[in-house]
VODREN-89467 format. One line per field, with one value per residue (C-alpha): chain; y, x, z; residue in one letter; residue number from 1. Coordinates in steps of 0.5 Angstrom, whole numbers, padded with zeros to 4 digits, always signed. Example, Ala and Ser with C-alpha at 12.3 -4.5 7.8 and 13.67 -1.06 7.14 Angstrom:
BEGIN
chain c(A | A)
c2 c(-0009 | -0002)
c1 c(+0025 | +0027)
c3 c(+0016 | +0014)
res c(a | s)
n c(1 | 2)
//
This chain:
BEGIN
chain c(A | A | A | A | A | A | A | A | A | A | A | A | A | A | A | A | A | A | A | A | A | A | A | A | A | A | A | A | A | A | A | A | A | A | A | A | A | A | A | A | A | A | A | A | A | A | A | A | A | A | A | A | A | A | A | A | A | A | A | A | A | A | A | A | A | A | A | A | A | A | A | A | A | A | A | A | A | A | A | A | A | A | A | A | A | A | A | A | A | A | A | A | A | A | A | A | A | A | A | A | A | A | A | A | A | A | A | A | A | A | A | A | A | A | A | A | A | A | A | A | A | A | A | A | A | A | A | A | A | A | A | A | A | A | A | A | A | A | A | A | A | A | A | A | A | A | A | A | A | A | A | A | A | A | A | A | A | A | A | A | A | A | A | A | A | A | A | A | A | A | A | A | A | A | A | A | A | A | A | A | A | A | A | A | A | A | A | A | A | A | A | A | A | A | A | A | A | A | A | A | A | A | A | A | A | A | A | A | A | A | A | A | A | A | A | A | A | A | A | A | A | A | A | A | A | A | A | A | A | A | A | A | A | A | A | A | A | A | A | A | A | A | A | A | A | A | A | A | A | A | A | A | A | A | A | A | A | A | A | A | A | A | A | A | A | A | A | A | A | A | A | A | A | A | A | A | A | A | A | A | A | A | A | A | A | A | A | A | A | A | A | A | A | A | A | A | A | A | A | A | A | A | A | A | A | A | A | A | A | A | A | A | A | A | A | A | A | A | A | A | A | A | A | A | A | A | A | A | A | A | A | A | A | A | A | A | A | A | A | A | A | A | A | A | A | A | A | A | A | A | A | A | A | A | A | A | A | A | A | A | A | A | A | A | A | A | A | A | A | A | A | A | A | A | A | A | A | A | A | A | A | A | A | A | A | A | A | A | A | A | A | A | A | A | A | A | A | A | A | A | A | A | A | A | A | A | A | A | A | A | A | A | A | A | A | A | A | A | A | A | A | A | A | A | A | A | A | A | A | A | A | A | A | A | A | A | A | A | A | A | A | A | A | A | A | A | A | A | A | A | A | A | A | A | A)
c2 c(+0017 | +0020 | +0014 | +0014 | +0016 | +0011 | +0012 | +0008 | +0010 | +0007 | +0005 | +0006 | +0013 | +0016 | +0017 | +0017 | +0013 | +0012 | +0005 | -0001 | -0004 | -0009 | -0004 | +0003 | +0007 | +0012 | +0008 | +0001 | -0003 | -0009 | -0010 | -0003 | +0000 | +0000 | +0003 | +0009 | +0013 | +0020 | +0026 | +0032 | +0038 | +0044 | +0050 | +0055 | +0061 | +0068 | +0073 | +0080 | +0086 | +0090 | +0086 | +0082 | +0074 | +0071 | +0073 | +0070 | +0067 | +0070 | +0070 | +0068 | +0073 | +0072 | +0074 | +0074 | +0070 | +0076 | +0077 | +0071 | +0070 | +0064 | +0060 | +0054 | +0048 | +0045 | +0038 | +0033 | +0027 | +0021 | +0017 | +0012 | +0014 | +0010 | +0013 | +0020 | +0018 | +0015 | +0022 | +0026 | +0028 | +0028 | +0029 | +0036 | +0039 | +0039 | +0033 | +0027 | +0020 | +0014 | +0007 | +0001 | -0006 | -0014 | -0016 | -0017 | -0014 | -0008 | -0002 | -0002 | -0003 | +0003 | +0008 | +0006 | +0007 | +0013 | +0016 | +0014 | +0017 | +0024 | +0025 | +0033 | +0033 | +0032 | +0025 | +0021 | +0014 | +0013 | +0005 | +0002 | -0005 | -0006 | -0005 | +0000 | -0007 | -0010 | -0003 | -0002 | -0010 | -0009 | -0002 | -0006 | -0012 | -0007 | -0004 | +0003 | +0010 | +0011 | +0016 | +0021 | +0017 | +0018 | +0013 | +0013 | +0007 | +0010 | +0009 | +0015 | +0020 | +0026 | +0024 | +0023 | +0030 | +0032 | +0029 | +0031 | +0039 | +0038 | +0034 | +0038 | +0033 | +0035 | +0028 | +0023 | +0016 | +0013 | +0005 | +0004 | +0008 | +0002 | +0001 | +0009 | +0011 | +0018 | +0019 | +0022 | +0016 | +0010 | +0005 | +0000 | +0002 | +0000 | +0002 | +0007 | +0012 | +0012 | +0011 | +0017 | +0022 | +0020 | +0021 | +0028 | +0030 | +0028 | +0031 | +0038 | +0037 | +0036 | +0042 | +0047 | +0045 | +0044 | +0037 | +0031 | +0025 | +0018 | +0013 | +0006 | +0002 | -0005 | -0007 | -0012 | -0019 | -0015 | -0011 | -0004 | +0000 | -0002 | +0003 | +0008 | +0010 | +0018 | +0016 | +0017 | +0023 | +0026 | +0025 | +0028 | +0022 | +0014 | +0009 | +0002 | -0004 | -0009 | -0016 | -0022 | -0022 | -0028 | -0025 | -0021 | -0015 | -0010 | -0005 | +0001 | +0005 | +0012 | +0011 | +0019 | +0024 | +0032 | +0033 | +0028 | +0024 | +0018 | +0011 | +0012 | +0006 | +0005 | -0002 | -0005 | -0011 | -0014 | -0015 | -0017 | -0010 | -0007 | -0005 | -0003 | +0001 | -0002 | +0003 | -0001 | -0005 | -0007 | -0012 | -0016 | -0016 | -0019 | -0026 | -0027 | -0034 | -0038 | -0040 | -0036 | -0040 | -0039 | -0035 | -0029 | -0022 | -0016 | -0010 | -0003 | +0000 | +0007 | +0007 | +0014 | +0018 | +0013 | +0007 | +0000 | -0006 | -0012 | -0019 | -0021 | -0029 | -0033 | -0040 | -0042 | -0050 | -0054 | -0053 | -0059 | -0056 | -0053 | -0046 | -0044 | -0040 | -0033 | -0032 | -0026 | -0024 | -0017 | -0015 | -0014 | -0020 | -0017 | -0013 | -0020 | -0023 | -0017 | -0017 | -0025 | -0023 | -0017 | -0023 | -0027 | -0022 | -0018 | -0023 | -0029 | -0033 | -0036 | -0039 | -0040 | -0047 | -0046 | -0044 | -0037 | -0036 | -0029 | -0027 | -0021 | -0023 | -0020 | -0019 | -0012 | -0010 | -0006 | -0001 | +0002 | +0000 | -0001 | -0008 | -0010 | -0011 | -0015 | -0019 | -0021 | -0023 | -0027 | -0031 | -0032 | -0035 | -0040 | -0042 | -0043 | -0046 | -0041 | -0036 | -0029 | -0026 | -0025 | -0018 | -0015 | -0011 | -0009 | -0004 | -0001 | +0000 | -0004 | -0002 | -0006 | -0004 | -0008 | -0001 | +0000 | +0006 | +0010 | +0011 | +0016 | +0017 | +0013 | +0015 | +0015 | +0008 | +0006 | +0009 | +0005 | -0001 | +0000 | +0002 | -0005 | -0008 | -0009 | -0008 | -0009 | -0006 | -0007 | +0000 | +0004 | +0008 | +0014 | +0013 | +0013 | +0017 | +0023 | +0021 | +0014 | +0010 | +0008 | +0000 | -0001 | -0003 | -0001 | -0004 | +0001 | -0002 | +0001 | -0005 | -0011 | -0015 | -0011 | -0013 | -0020 | -0020 | -0017 | -0024)
c1 c(-0236 | -0236 | -0236 | -0229 | -0229 | -0226 | -0224 | -0221 | -0215 | -0212 | -0205 | -0204 | -0207 | -0208 | -0216 | -0220 | -0227 | -0232 | -0233 | -0229 | -0229 | -0225 | -0223 | -0221 | -0226 | -0221 | -0215 | -0218 | -0213 | -0216 | -0215 | -0211 | -0216 | -0214 | -0218 | -0215 | -0218 | -0220 | -0217 | -0221 | -0218 | -0215 | -0220 | -0218 | -0214 | -0218 | -0217 | -0215 | -0218 | -0212 | -0207 | -0206 | -0206 | -0208 | -0207 | -0200 | -0198 | -0193 | -0196 | -0191 | -0191 | -0191 | -0185 | -0182 | -0176 | -0171 | -0173 | -0170 | -0163 | -0160 | -0156 | -0152 | -0152 | -0146 | -0146 | -0143 | -0139 | -0141 | -0135 | -0138 | -0136 | -0142 | -0147 | -0145 | -0145 | -0153 | -0154 | -0152 | -0145 | -0146 | -0151 | -0155 | -0157 | -0164 | -0166 | -0170 | -0167 | -0172 | -0168 | -0171 | -0169 | -0170 | -0169 | -0161 | -0159 | -0155 | -0160 | -0158 | -0150 | -0150 | -0153 | -0149 | -0143 | -0145 | -0146 | -0139 | -0136 | -0139 | -0134 | -0134 | -0142 | -0147 | -0150 | -0156 | -0158 | -0165 | -0167 | -0174 | -0172 | -0166 | -0163 | -0157 | -0153 | -0155 | -0153 | -0146 | -0144 | -0145 | -0141 | -0135 | -0136 | -0135 | -0129 | -0132 | -0130 | -0136 | -0133 | -0138 | -0144 | -0150 | -0156 | -0163 | -0168 | -0175 | -0181 | -0186 | -0185 | -0186 | -0181 | -0176 | -0177 | -0177 | -0170 | -0167 | -0169 | -0165 | -0159 | -0159 | -0156 | -0154 | -0155 | -0161 | -0162 | -0169 | -0169 | -0174 | -0181 | -0185 | -0184 | -0185 | -0192 | -0195 | -0199 | -0205 | -0207 | -0210 | -0208 | -0202 | -0195 | -0194 | -0201 | -0202 | -0204 | -0198 | -0193 | -0195 | -0196 | -0189 | -0186 | -0190 | -0187 | -0180 | -0180 | -0183 | -0177 | -0172 | -0174 | -0175 | -0168 | -0164 | -0163 | -0161 | -0165 | -0165 | -0171 | -0170 | -0176 | -0179 | -0181 | -0187 | -0186 | -0187 | -0181 | -0184 | -0184 | -0189 | -0194 | -0198 | -0195 | -0195 | -0189 | -0185 | -0187 | -0186 | -0179 | -0173 | -0170 | -0172 | -0166 | -0167 | -0163 | -0163 | -0160 | -0160 | -0159 | -0154 | -0150 | -0143 | -0145 | -0150 | -0153 | -0157 | -0161 | -0164 | -0171 | -0173 | -0168 | -0169 | -0162 | -0159 | -0160 | -0165 | -0163 | -0156 | -0153 | -0148 | -0145 | -0142 | -0139 | -0141 | -0135 | -0134 | -0132 | -0139 | -0140 | -0135 | -0136 | -0134 | -0130 | -0130 | -0137 | -0136 | -0131 | -0136 | -0141 | -0137 | -0135 | -0129 | -0130 | -0124 | -0128 | -0134 | -0140 | -0147 | -0152 | -0148 | -0147 | -0144 | -0148 | -0146 | -0152 | -0152 | -0155 | -0155 | -0149 | -0144 | -0144 | -0144 | -0142 | -0146 | -0147 | -0154 | -0155 | -0161 | -0162 | -0167 | -0169 | -0175 | -0181 | -0185 | -0191 | -0197 | -0195 | -0188 | -0185 | -0182 | -0178 | -0174 | -0169 | -0167 | -0171 | -0178 | -0182 | -0187 | -0182 | -0178 | -0184 | -0185 | -0178 | -0179 | -0185 | -0180 | -0175 | -0180 | -0183 | -0177 | -0171 | -0174 | -0173 | -0178 | -0178 | -0186 | -0184 | -0178 | -0178 | -0174 | -0170 | -0166 | -0162 | -0157 | -0151 | -0150 | -0157 | -0157 | -0164 | -0164 | -0169 | -0167 | -0169 | -0162 | -0162 | -0167 | -0161 | -0157 | -0162 | -0164 | -0157 | -0156 | -0163 | -0160 | -0154 | -0157 | -0162 | -0157 | -0151 | -0146 | -0142 | -0141 | -0134 | -0132 | -0129 | -0136 | -0141 | -0148 | -0153 | -0159 | -0167 | -0171 | -0178 | -0184 | -0182 | -0175 | -0171 | -0166 | -0166 | -0161 | -0160 | -0157 | -0150 | -0147 | -0140 | -0139 | -0141 | -0136 | -0131 | -0132 | -0132 | -0126 | -0123 | -0124 | -0121 | -0127 | -0125 | -0132 | -0139 | -0146 | -0149 | -0155 | -0153 | -0155 | -0150 | -0144 | -0138 | -0136 | -0129 | -0126 | -0124 | -0117 | -0117 | -0124 | -0129 | -0136 | -0141 | -0147 | -0154 | -0160 | -0165 | -0165 | -0163 | -0157 | -0155 | -0156 | -0152 | -0146 | -0146)
c3 c(+0091 | +0084 | +0079 | +0075 | +0067 | +0062 | +0055 | +0050 | +0046 | +0039 | +0040 | +0033 | +0031 | +0038 | +0037 | +0043 | +0043 | +0048 | +0048 | +0046 | +0039 | +0036 | +0030 | +0030 | +0026 | +0024 | +0022 | +0021 | +0025 | +0029 | +0037 | +0038 | +0043 | +0050 | +0056 | +0060 | +0066 | +0064 | +0068 | +0069 | +0066 | +0070 | +0071 | +0066 | +0069 | +0070 | +0064 | +0067 | +0064 | +0065 | +0062 | +0055 | +0057 | +0063 | +0070 | +0073 | +0066 | +0061 | +0054 | +0049 | +0043 | +0036 | +0033 | +0026 | +0024 | +0023 | +0030 | +0033 | +0035 | +0032 | +0037 | +0034 | +0039 | +0040 | +0040 | +0046 | +0044 | +0047 | +0047 | +0042 | +0035 | +0032 | +0037 | +0035 | +0028 | +0029 | +0033 | +0027 | +0030 | +0037 | +0043 | +0042 | +0049 | +0051 | +0046 | +0048 | +0045 | +0045 | +0044 | +0043 | +0042 | +0044 | +0051 | +0052 | +0045 | +0049 | +0051 | +0058 | +0056 | +0051 | +0056 | +0062 | +0057 | +0055 | +0062 | +0064 | +0058 | +0060 | +0065 | +0064 | +0065 | +0071 | +0069 | +0072 | +0071 | +0073 | +0073 | +0074 | +0072 | +0076 | +0083 | +0085 | +0086 | +0079 | +0075 | +0079 | +0078 | +0071 | +0071 | +0074 | +0070 | +0064 | +0068 | +0067 | +0070 | +0075 | +0080 | +0077 | +0075 | +0080 | +0080 | +0082 | +0083 | +0082 | +0078 | +0079 | +0074 | +0079 | +0084 | +0078 | +0076 | +0083 | +0084 | +0078 | +0079 | +0086 | +0082 | +0076 | +0071 | +0064 | +0061 | +0064 | +0063 | +0064 | +0064 | +0062 | +0060 | +0061 | +0068 | +0070 | +0072 | +0074 | +0080 | +0076 | +0073 | +0076 | +0070 | +0071 | +0069 | +0062 | +0059 | +0054 | +0058 | +0063 | +0058 | +0054 | +0060 | +0063 | +0056 | +0056 | +0063 | +0061 | +0054 | +0058 | +0063 | +0058 | +0054 | +0060 | +0063 | +0057 | +0059 | +0054 | +0056 | +0054 | +0054 | +0054 | +0051 | +0050 | +0043 | +0041 | +0037 | +0031 | +0033 | +0034 | +0040 | +0046 | +0047 | +0043 | +0036 | +0038 | +0043 | +0037 | +0035 | +0042 | +0042 | +0038 | +0036 | +0035 | +0035 | +0034 | +0035 | +0029 | +0029 | +0033 | +0040 | +0040 | +0034 | +0036 | +0032 | +0034 | +0029 | +0031 | +0026 | +0027 | +0025 | +0026 | +0028 | +0028 | +0028 | +0023 | +0018 | +0018 | +0017 | +0019 | +0021 | +0027 | +0028 | +0034 | +0037 | +0043 | +0047 | +0055 | +0056 | +0053 | +0046 | +0041 | +0035 | +0028 | +0024 | +0017 | +0017 | +0010 | +0012 | +0017 | +0012 | +0006 | +0007 | +0002 | -0001 | -0004 | -0009 | -0011 | -0010 | -0014 | -0012 | -0008 | -0011 | -0007 | -0007 | -0005 | -0001 | +0002 | +0009 | +0012 | +0010 | +0008 | +0003 | +0006 | +0002 | +0004 | +0001 | -0002 | -0003 | -0006 | -0007 | -0012 | -0012 | -0015 | -0012 | -0010 | -0007 | -0011 | -0009 | -0010 | -0004 | -0004 | +0003 | +0004 | +0010 | +0010 | +0004 | +0002 | +0000 | -0004 | -0008 | -0009 | -0012 | -0017 | -0019 | -0021 | -0025 | -0029 | -0030 | -0033 | -0038 | -0040 | -0039 | -0041 | -0035 | -0031 | -0024 | -0023 | -0021 | -0016 | -0009 | -0008 | -0002 | -0001 | +0005 | +0007 | +0010 | +0017 | +0019 | +0015 | +0013 | +0006 | +0005 | -0001 | -0008 | -0010 | -0008 | -0014 | -0019 | -0014 | -0012 | -0019 | -0021 | -0015 | -0016 | -0023 | -0021 | -0016 | -0022 | -0027 | -0022 | -0025 | -0020 | -0021 | -0021 | -0014 | -0016 | -0018 | -0015 | -0017 | -0015 | -0019 | -0019 | -0023 | -0026 | -0028 | -0036 | -0035 | -0035 | -0030 | -0026 | -0023 | -0015 | -0011 | -0010 | -0015 | -0016 | -0008 | -0008 | -0014 | -0010 | -0004 | -0008 | -0011 | -0004 | -0002 | -0008 | -0013 | -0020 | -0024 | -0023 | -0027 | -0025 | -0028 | -0034 | -0031 | -0025 | -0030 | -0026 | -0030 | -0029 | -0030 | -0024 | -0025 | -0025 | -0025 | -0031 | -0031 | -0035 | -0035 | -0037 | -0039 | -0039 | -0035 | -0042 | -0042 | -0035 | -0037 | -0043 | -0039 | -0035)
res c(m | a | k | s | k | t | q | y | v | c | t | a | c | g | s | i | h | h | k | w | g | g | q | c | s | d | c | s | e | w | n | t | l | q | e | e | a | v | i | a | p | a | p | a | p | v | q | s | p | h | r | s | g | y | a | g | v | e | v | n | k | i | k | s | i | s | d | i | e | f | k | e | d | a | r | t | h | t | g | l | s | e | l | d | r | v | l | g | g | g | l | v | h | g | s | v | i | l | i | g | g | d | p | g | i | g | k | s | t | i | l | i | q | t | l | s | n | l | t | e | m | k | t | l | y | v | t | g | e | e | s | l | q | q | v | s | m | r | a | k | r | l | e | l | p | t | d | k | l | r | l | l | t | e | t | c | i | e | r | i | i | e | m | a | n | t | e | k | p | e | v | m | v | v | d | s | i | q | t | i | y | t | e | h | l | t | s | a | p | g | s | v | s | q | i | r | e | a | t | a | k | l | t | r | y | a | k | l | t | n | t | s | v | f | i | a | g | h | v | t | k | e | g | t | l | a | g | p | r | v | l | e | h | m | v | d | t | v | l | y | f | e | g | d | p | g | s | r | f | r | i | l | r | a | v | k | n | r | f | g | a | v | n | e | l | g | v | f | a | m | t | d | k | g | l | k | g | v | s | n | p | s | s | i | f | l | s | r | h | d | d | p | g | p | g | s | v | i | m | v | t | r | e | g | t | r | p | l | l | v | e | v | q | a | l | v | d | e | s | h | g | s | q | p | r | r | v | a | l | g | l | e | q | n | r | m | a | m | l | l | a | v | m | h | r | h | g | g | i | s | m | f | d | q | d | v | f | a | n | v | v | g | g | v | k | i | t | e | t | a | a | d | l | p | l | m | l | a | a | l | s | s | f | r | n | r | p | h | p | s | d | m | v | v | f | g | e | i | g | l | a | g | e | i | r | p | v | p | n | g | e | e | r | l | k | e | a | h | k | h | g | f | t | r | a | i | i | p | k | k | n | m | p | r | k | a | i | k | g | m | t | i | h | p | a | q | r | l | e | e | a | l | e | y | l)
n c(1 | 2 | 3 | 4 | 5 | 6 | 7 | 8 | 9 | 10 | 11 | 12 | 13 | 14 | 15 | 16 | 17 | 18 | 19 | 20 | 21 | 22 | 23 | 24 | 25 | 26 | 27 | 28 | 29 | 30 | 31 | 32 | 33 | 34 | 35 | 36 | 37 | 38 | 39 | 40 | 41 | 42 | 43 | 44 | 45 | 46 | 47 | 48 | 49 | 50 | 51 | 52 | 53 | 54 | 55 | 56 | 57 | 58 | 59 | 60 | 61 | 62 | 63 | 64 | 65 | 66 | 67 | 68 | 69 | 70 | 71 | 72 | 73 | 74 | 75 | 76 | 77 | 78 | 79 | 80 | 81 | 82 | 83 | 84 | 85 | 86 | 87 | 88 | 89 | 90 | 91 | 92 | 93 | 94 | 95 | 96 | 97 | 98 | 99 | 100 | 101 | 102 | 103 | 104 | 105 | 106 | 107 | 108 | 109 | 110 | 111 | 112 | 113 | 114 | 115 | 116 | 117 | 118 | 119 | 120 | 121 | 122 | 123 | 124 | 125 | 126 | 127 | 128 | 129 | 130 | 131 | 132 | 133 | 134 | 135 | 136 | 137 | 138 | 139 | 140 | 141 | 142 | 143 | 144 | 145 | 146 | 147 | 148 | 149 | 150 | 151 | 152 | 153 | 154 | 155 | 156 | 157 | 158 | 159 | 160 | 161 | 162 | 163 | 164 | 165 | 166 | 167 | 168 | 169 | 170 | 171 | 172 | 173 | 174 | 175 | 176 | 177 | 178 | 179 | 180 | 181 | 182 | 183 | 184 | 185 | 186 | 187 | 188 | 189 | 190 | 191 | 192 | 193 | 194 | 195 | 196 | 197 | 198 | 199 | 200 | 201 | 202 | 203 | 204 | 205 | 206 | 207 | 208 | 209 | 210 | 211 | 212 | 213 | 214 | 215 | 216 | 217 | 218 | 219 | 220 | 221 | 222 | 223 | 224 | 225 | 226 | 227 | 228 | 229 | 230 | 231 | 232 | 233 | 234 | 235 | 236 | 237 | 238 | 239 | 240 | 241 | 242 | 243 | 244 | 245 | 246 | 247 | 248 | 249 | 250 | 251 | 252 | 253 | 254 | 255 | 256 | 257 | 258 | 259 | 260 | 261 | 262 | 263 | 264 | 265 | 266 | 267 | 268 | 269 | 270 | 271 | 272 | 273 | 274 | 275 | 276 | 277 | 278 | 279 | 280 | 281 | 282 | 283 | 284 | 285 | 286 | 287 | 288 | 289 | 290 | 291 | 292 | 293 | 294 | 295 | 296 | 297 | 298 | 299 | 300 | 301 | 302 | 303 | 304 | 305 | 306 | 307 | 308 | 309 | 310 | 311 | 312 | 313 | 314 | 315 | 316 | 317 | 318 | 319 | 320 | 321 | 322 | 323 | 324 | 325 | 326 | 327 | 328 | 329 | 330 | 331 | 332 | 333 | 334 | 335 | 336 | 337 | 338 | 339 | 340 | 341 | 342 | 343 | 344 | 345 | 346 | 347 | 348 | 349 | 350 | 351 | 352 | 353 | 354 | 355 | 356 | 357 | 358 | 359 | 360 | 361 | 362 | 363 | 364 | 365 | 366 | 367 | 368 | 369 | 370 | 371 | 372 | 373 | 374 | 375 | 376 | 377 | 378 | 379 | 380 | 381 | 382 | 383 | 384 | 385 | 386 | 387 | 388 | 389 | 390 | 391 | 392 | 393 | 394 | 395 | 396 | 397 | 398 | 399 | 400 | 401 | 402 | 403 | 404 | 405 | 406 | 407 | 408 | 409 | 410 | 411 | 412 | 413 | 414 | 415 | 416 | 417 | 418 | 419 | 420 | 421 | 422 | 423 | 424 | 425 | 426 | 427 | 428 | 429 | 430 | 431 | 432 | 433 | 434 | 435 | 436 | 437 | 438 | 439 | 440 | 441 | 442 | 443 | 444 | 445 | 446 | 447 | 448 | 449 | 450 | 451 | 452 | 453 | 454 | 455)
//
């Protein structure tokens, strides 16, 4: 028998190596090389001298943009308004959507809810982790309309596609991709090669048949999708569940979306009847205190296409160790250390002997730089033990020279804050609205020193 050949593929960049090594020579990542079997390439088709292209194969022709007929794809509403928002307005036919999250956070729940709501479409739920009885028990517990819901328990991708070609669903769910394998590879299900090949076959099937495919994926300890990094490039949309699985609220973020805004947030509440969309997320992230406490500042962030009010908290305490601690939850820790240095250099306030802890209430991750000024003012409030006014909102980016830079959609953020009853704001000077907002006092600041003077 011929000896089977193996190769090593980097899970970070996808490069191929002929022998194992501790570090990838292309991307310099450590412990990312995984073994996979080498598939012999299929023989090349014979080119016919009498026709252009290969015999028996229809060759695509080069076209100009003016010759292409444009068809605007109508979106299908999933029955969950927050999921439609994250998808960019609804489900696009022929799209492949990858959903990742921690165990028990609600991936299978939101997928079976979506299929149950699409009563006018032909659907198929493929499960590789649970039995048909377990899936049906969940559907009955959630009191979902399951008359037209079709189920299949299978882990072989060839048989899944064969059954799908017979069933011809318009929307299909595969839960989860780590349990699916292909017969052409000898590696175990969940390996790099199996996940990549199964996803490639599902993507090809979705594009050829115009079927919308949802794929559920596991995540690693670092919170990224398990499997090769190229998996996210193969699909159209990547959605991540954020937040604590033990919390009542779930946050679904679009990390990649070819049909909508990136970083769009969908907020859900987990109930005994499944996930329900939260129409006003700002209300759950704001904890209005009777007496304002030090170390708390309300900021207006913009995630995706809508502004969101969140509470940034900071705790500054005397450090008893040789190295003061800098801990940030929901914010970038390295950026907080940089901002504390700016505060010392341009604000005259030193915290080199203080432990600084920062947190965003509700488990939201703030990725934009508009949280710079709120974080600094929250730390200052805790350091001096003086609370800020409870009717004040803050946003703005801070540069290394101490300047306060503008952020996108400043006027829209102010209108959202005014709608929730806030009457004062400290914002960058270049974000001043063209028209005054009635009932709201706005303090523009061009440098960090000016913002501190207002307080």
